VEXDREN-2710 file (C-alpha; in Angstrom, 1 decimal):
% VEXDREN-2710
k/r/px/py/pz
1/MET/66.1/-6.2/-69.0
2/ASN/63.3/-6.4/-66.4
3/GLY/60.8/-9.2/-66.0
4/LEU/58.6/-7.9/-68.8
5/GLY/61.3/-7.5/-71.4
6/VAL/61.5/-3.7/-71.2
7/SER/65.1/-2.4/-71.0
8/THR/66.3/0.0/-68.4
9/GLU/67.3/2.3/-71.2
10/ASP/63.7/2.4/-72.4
11/ILE/62.5/3.2/-68.8
12/ASN/65.1/6.0/-68.6
13/LYS/63.8/7.4/-71.9
14/ARG/60.3/7.4/-70.6
15/ILE/61.3/9.2/-67.5
16/ALA/63.1/11.9/-69.6
17/PHE/60.0/12.2/-71.8
18/CYS/57.7/12.7/-68.8
19/ASN/60.1/15.0/-67.0
20/TYR/60.1/17.3/-70.1
21/LEU/56.3/17.3/-70.3
22/SER/56.2/18.1/-66.6
23/VAL/58.3/21.2/-67.1
24/ALA/56.6/22.1/-70.3
25/GLN/53.2/22.1/-68.6
26/ILE/54.4/24.5/-66.0
27/PHE/56.2/26.9/-68.3
28/LEU/55.3/26.7/-72.0
29/GLN/52.4/28.1/-74.0
30/ASP/54.2/27.7/-77.4
31/ASN/57.3/26.2/-79.1
32/PHE/56.7/22.8/-77.4
33/LEU/59.3/20.9/-79.4
34/LEU/61.9/23.7/-79.2
35/ASN/62.0/24.1/-83.0
36/ARG/63.5/27.5/-82.4
37/PRO/65.3/29.3/-79.6
38/LEU/63.0/29.9/-76.6
39/ALA/61.5/33.4/-76.4
40/PHE/59.6/35.3/-73.7
41/THR/56.5/34.9/-75.8
42/ASP/56.7/31.1/-75.4
43/ILE/56.4/31.4/-71.6
44/LYS/53.0/31.5/-69.8
45/PRO/52.2/34.9/-68.3
46/ARG/51.5/33.3/-64.9
47/LEU/53.6/30.4/-63.7
48/LEU/51.9/28.0/-61.3
49/GLY/52.7/24.4/-60.4
50/HIS/54.9/22.1/-58.4
51/TRP/58.1/20.8/-60.0
52/GLY/60.0/19.4/-57.0
53/SER/58.2/16.0/-56.6
54/CYS/57.6/15.5/-60.4
55/PRO/60.9/13.8/-61.3
56/GLY/60.5/11.3/-58.4
57/ILE/56.9/10.6/-59.5
58/ASN/58.1/10.0/-63.1
59/ILE/60.8/7.7/-61.9
60/ALA/58.4/5.6/-59.8
61/TYR/55.7/5.5/-62.4
62/ALA/58.0/4.4/-65.2
63/ASN/59.7/1.7/-63.2
64/LEU/56.4/0.3/-61.9
65/ALA/54.5/0.5/-65.2
66/ALA/57.2/-1.6/-66.8
67/ARG/56.7/-4.4/-64.3
68/PHE/53.1/-4.0/-63.2
69/PRO/51.2/-2.8/-66.3
70/LYS/47.8/-3.5/-64.7
71/MET/48.6/-1.9/-61.4
72/LYS/46.5/0.6/-59.6
73/PHE/48.7/3.6/-58.8
74/ILE/47.8/5.9/-55.9
75/LEU/49.7/9.2/-55.7
76/GLY/50.1/10.8/-52.3
77/PRO/51.8/14.1/-53.4
78/GLY/49.0/15.1/-55.7
79/HIS/50.5/18.6/-56.1
80/GLY/53.0/16.9/-58.5
81/PHE/50.1/16.7/-61.0
82/PRO/52.2/17.6/-64.1
83/ALA/54.0/14.3/-63.7
84/LEU/50.8/12.3/-63.3
85/GLN/49.3/13.9/-66.3
86/ALA/52.5/13.4/-68.3
87/ASN/52.3/9.6/-67.6
88/LEU/48.6/9.4/-68.4
89/PHE/49.3/11.2/-71.7
90/PHE/52.3/8.9/-72.4
91/ASP/50.2/5.7/-71.9
92/GLY/47.2/7.0/-73.9
93/ASN/44.9/7.0/-70.9
94/LEU/44.2/10.7/-71.0
95/VAL/42.8/10.7/-74.5
96/ASP/40.0/8.3/-73.5
97/TYR/38.5/11.1/-71.4
98/TYR/39.9/14.2/-73.2
99/PRO/39.7/13.6/-77.0
100/GLU/42.0/16.5/-77.6
101/ALA/44.9/14.9/-75.7
102/THR/46.0/13.0/-78.8
103/PRO/49.5/11.4/-79.1
104/ASN/50.9/14.2/-81.3
105/LEU/51.9/17.8/-81.1
106/HIS/48.3/18.9/-80.8
107/GLY/47.9/16.8/-77.7
108/ILE/51.0/18.2/-76.2
109/GLU/49.9/21.7/-76.9
110/TYR/46.5/20.9/-75.3
111/ILE/47.8/19.6/-72.0
112/CYS/50.5/22.2/-71.7
113/LYS/48.3/25.2/-72.5
114/GLY/45.5/23.8/-70.3
115/PHE/47.6/23.1/-67.3
116/SER/46.9/25.5/-64.4
117/TRP/44.8/27.6/-66.6
118/PRO/41.1/28.8/-66.5
119/TYR/38.8/26.1/-67.9
120/GLY/41.8/23.8/-68.3
121/PHE/43.5/21.4/-65.8
122/PRO/44.1/22.4/-62.1
123/SER/47.7/22.5/-60.8
124/HIS/46.9/19.7/-58.4
125/SER/45.3/16.3/-59.1
126/SER/41.5/16.6/-59.0
127/PRO/38.5/14.5/-59.9
128/MET/38.9/15.8/-63.4
129/THR/41.8/13.5/-63.7
130/PRO/40.9/9.9/-64.7
131/GLY/40.8/7.7/-61.5
132/VAL/41.4/10.5/-59.0
133/ILE/39.0/10.6/-56.0
134/ALA/40.5/13.4/-53.9
135/GLU/42.0/16.8/-54.5
136/GLY/45.8/16.6/-54.6
137/GLY/46.5/19.0/-51.8
138/GLU/44.8/16.8/-49.2
139/LEU/47.9/14.9/-48.0
140/GLY/47.7/11.8/-45.7
141/TYR/45.1/9.5/-47.2
142/SER/47.1/7.7/-49.8
143/LEU/48.1/4.6/-47.9
144/ALA/44.7/4.0/-46.3
145/SER/43.2/4.4/-49.8
146/ALA/45.6/1.8/-51.1
147/TYR/44.6/-0.8/-48.6
148/GLY/41.0/0.0/-49.2
149/ALA/41.5/-0.5/-52.9
150/ALA/43.0/-3.9/-52.3
151/LEU/40.2/-5.2/-50.0
152/GLY/38.2/-8.1/-51.5
153/ARG/40.3/-8.0/-54.7
154/PRO/42.8/-10.8/-54.4
155/ASP/44.2/-10.3/-58.0
156/GLU/44.8/-6.6/-57.5
157/THR/48.2/-4.9/-57.3
158/VAL/48.0/-1.5/-55.7
159/VAL/51.1/0.7/-55.6
160/VAL/51.1/3.8/-53.5
161/LEU/53.6/6.6/-53.6
162/ILE/53.8/8.5/-50.3
163/GLY/55.5/11.9/-49.9
164/ASP/58.0/12.2/-47.1
165/GLY/56.2/15.3/-46.0
166/GLU/52.9/13.5/-46.2
167/LEU/54.2/10.8/-43.9
168/GLU/54.4/13.4/-41.1
169/THR/50.6/13.6/-41.0
170/ALA/48.7/11.6/-38.4
171/THR/46.5/9.9/-41.0
172/ALA/49.5/8.6/-42.9
173/LEU/51.2/7.4/-39.7
174/GLY/48.1/5.7/-38.5
175/SER/47.6/4.0/-41.8
176/LEU/50.9/2.2/-41.4
177/ASN/49.1/-0.1/-38.9
178/LEU/46.8/-1.4/-41.7
179/ASN/49.5/-3.6/-42.9
180/ARG/48.8/-6.0/-40.0
181/LEU/45.1/-6.3/-41.0
182/LEU/45.6/-7.3/-44.7
183/ASP/44.9/-11.0/-45.4
184/THR/46.7/-11.5/-48.7
185/SER/44.8/-14.7/-49.5
186/ARG/41.5/-12.7/-49.6
187/ASN/42.7/-9.3/-50.6
188/GLY/45.1/-7.7/-53.1
189/ARG/48.7/-6.8/-52.8
190/VAL/49.8/-3.3/-51.6
191/ILE/53.3/-2.0/-52.5
192/PRO/54.0/1.2/-50.5
193/ILE/56.8/3.5/-51.6
194/LEU/58.0/6.4/-49.6
195/HIS/59.3/9.2/-51.8
196/LEU/62.2/10.4/-49.7
197/ASN/63.3/13.6/-51.5
198/GLY/64.2/15.5/-48.4
199/TYR/62.1/18.6/-48.4
200/LYS/58.5/19.9/-48.2
201/ILE/57.4/23.4/-49.2
202/SER/59.9/25.4/-47.1
203/ALA/61.8/23.0/-44.8
204/PRO/63.5/19.6/-44.5
205/THR/61.3/16.6/-43.9
206/ILE/61.6/14.7/-40.6
207/TYR/62.3/11.4/-42.2
208/SER/65.0/12.7/-44.5
209/ARG/66.9/13.7/-41.3
210/CYS/66.7/10.2/-39.8
211/SER/69.6/7.9/-40.1
212/GLU/69.2/4.9/-42.3
213/ARG/69.1/2.7/-39.3
214/GLU/66.3/4.7/-37.6
215/LEU/64.3/4.8/-40.8
216/MET/64.6/1.0/-41.4
217/ASN/63.8/0.2/-37.8
218/LEU/60.7/2.5/-37.9
219/PHE/59.1/0.5/-40.8
220/ARG/60.2/-2.9/-39.3
221/GLY/58.4/-1.9/-36.2
222/PHE/55.2/-1.5/-38.2
223/GLY/55.7/-5.0/-39.6
224/TYR/57.2/-4.1/-43.0
225/ASP/60.3/-5.3/-44.7
226/PRO/61.9/-2.0/-45.9
227/ILE/64.1/-1.7/-49.0
228/LEU/66.2/1.4/-49.5
229/VAL/66.4/2.3/-53.2
230/ASP/68.4/5.0/-55.1
231/GLY/65.7/6.2/-57.4
232/THR/68.2/7.7/-59.8
233/ASN/69.5/4.2/-60.5
234/THR/67.0/2.3/-62.7
235/ASN/68.9/-1.0/-62.5
236/GLU/68.8/-0.8/-58.7
237/PHE/65.0/0.0/-58.7
238/GLN/64.2/-2.9/-61.0
239/LEU/66.2/-5.3/-58.9
240/ALA/64.3/-4.2/-55.8
241/LEU/61.0/-4.7/-57.7
242/SER/62.0/-8.2/-58.7
243/ASN/62.7/-9.2/-55.1
244/LEU/59.7/-7.9/-53.4
245/LYS/58.3/-9.8/-50.4
246/PRO/54.6/-9.8/-49.2
247/ASN/55.3/-6.9/-46.7
248/SER/58.0/-5.0/-48.6
249/PHE/58.1/-1.2/-48.1
250/ILE/60.3/0.6/-50.6
251/ILE/62.1/3.8/-49.6
252/MET/62.9/5.6/-52.8
253/GLN/65.6/8.3/-52.4
254/THR/65.8/11.1/-55.1
255/PRO/67.0/14.7/-54.8
256/LYS/64.1/17.2/-54.7
257/GLY/63.8/18.6/-58.2
258/TYR/66.2/16.1/-59.7
259/THR/67.4/17.0/-63.2
260/GLY/66.2/20.6/-62.8
261/PRO/68.3/23.7/-62.2
262/LYS/71.1/23.3/-59.7
263/GLU/71.2/26.9/-58.6
264/VAL/69.2/30.0/-59.3
265/ASP/70.3/33.5/-58.3
266/GLY/72.8/32.1/-55.8
267/ILE/70.2/29.8/-54.1
268/LYS/70.6/26.0/-54.3
269/VAL/67.5/24.5/-56.1
270/GLU/68.0/20.8/-56.8
271/GLY/68.1/18.9/-53.6
272/ASN/66.5/21.8/-51.7
273/TYR/63.1/23.2/-50.8
274/ALA/63.5/25.9/-53.5
275/ALA/62.7/23.2/-56.1
276/HIS/59.2/22.7/-54.6
277/GLN/57.2/24.9/-56.9
278/VAL/58.5/27.0/-59.8
279/PRO/62.3/27.0/-59.7
280/LEU/62.6/29.7/-62.4
281/PRO/59.8/32.1/-61.4
282/ASN/61.0/35.0/-63.7
283/ALA/61.5/33.0/-66.9
284/LYS/58.9/35.3/-68.6
285/THR/61.0/38.4/-68.1
286/ASP/64.5/37.5/-67.1
287/GLU/66.9/36.6/-69.9
288/ASN/69.2/34.6/-67.7
289/GLN/66.3/32.5/-66.4
290/LEU/64.9/32.0/-69.9
291/LYS/68.3/30.6/-71.0
292/MET/68.4/28.4/-68.0
293/LEU/64.9/27.0/-68.8
294/GLU/65.9/26.4/-72.4
295/LYS/69.0/24.5/-71.4
296/TRP/67.0/22.5/-68.8
297/LEU/64.4/21.5/-71.5
298/GLN/67.1/20.7/-74.0
299/SER/68.7/18.3/-71.5
300/TYR/65.9/15.8/-72.0
301/ASN/66.4/15.4/-75.8
302/PHE/62.6/15.5/-76.1
303/LYS/62.3/16.0/-79.8
304/GLU/64.2/12.7/-80.4
305/LEU/62.2/10.9/-77.9
306/TYR/58.9/12.3/-79.3
307/HIS/59.7/10.6/-82.7
308/GLU/61.2/7.5/-81.1
309/PHE/58.1/6.7/-79.1
310/ALA/56.1/7.0/-82.4
311/PHE/54.2/10.2/-81.5
312/GLU/52.9/11.9/-84.7
313/ASP/53.7/15.3/-86.1
END
C-alpha cells in the first residue's frame, strides 16, 4: 500500500486500463470492448498518433495520482496525447468539458472515434485539452512551465514529465538551472521526472546512451538529488515517491512502447524507435497485423477492468 491507501495492484490496473484506451484511440472505430473478434471494419481508415511514450506517461500518471491527487501535472512529450486523454477520462476530468465523455461505453466510443479525426481531438495535446496551454509538439518548455506554475503558490505540488528527447533541447537544458532559484518557503514544490525510454522519432536519445554514473552526475551538477527508478516496477516507483527530498529528480526508465508489439515484420518495436508512432500501420488491411492488434488489446483485460472500475454499460 502507498501513503494514500491505494494498493500497487490498483495502480497497475489503472495503468493497464489507460494503456488499452491509448491503443484504442489510435486504432479503433468500433468494437471497443472486444465483444467479438476484431475485424478490418473496426479499424480506422487512417491511423495517426504516437504510441511509444504513452505507456510511460500512463505509468507516471497512475503512480503520481495515487500519492498526489491534487497535483498539477505538466506533460513534456505532448505527442503522447492518447495517454493524457485516457487519464483525464479515467479521473472524470474530461466530462466536465466534454459532456459526451461519460464514464461508460458511449464515452469510450466518443474519445476513440474523435481522436485524430476532423472536428474531434488532435493527435497532440492542444488547448482543447483541459489545462493545456501549448501545442504538444513544441518540446522544451515543460520544466520552465513547472517552475512558473509553482511561483507564489507555496501549497502547490507540480509534477513535470520530461521526454528524454525533449531534454536535448536548449530550452529544457537551460531550465535545469531554475532549480537554484526556487525558494521553497515562498513557492510550491516541483517534482521533475525524466522519461528515459531510449528513443525519439528515428534515433536513440543522447541521455539513454549515457552511463548511469554520467547521468546521475549531470543532475547532481545542476543541484538535484537524482533517483533512478524502474518504471515497470510499481513498488519501486512508490518507494521512490515516499522518499522524495526537496531537490529530488526522478529518472524513470521504461522501454519505448512498453507492453506493445515486440516485433513487426522482422523489425524490433518495443524498446526501439519503431514504437514511436503507429507500430501496426497496416492493421486495416493486413490480417497478421490485425491479429497482432487483437492480441495486444486482449493483453490488458480491459473488459474486466471496465466493470471493476464501475464504468457503466
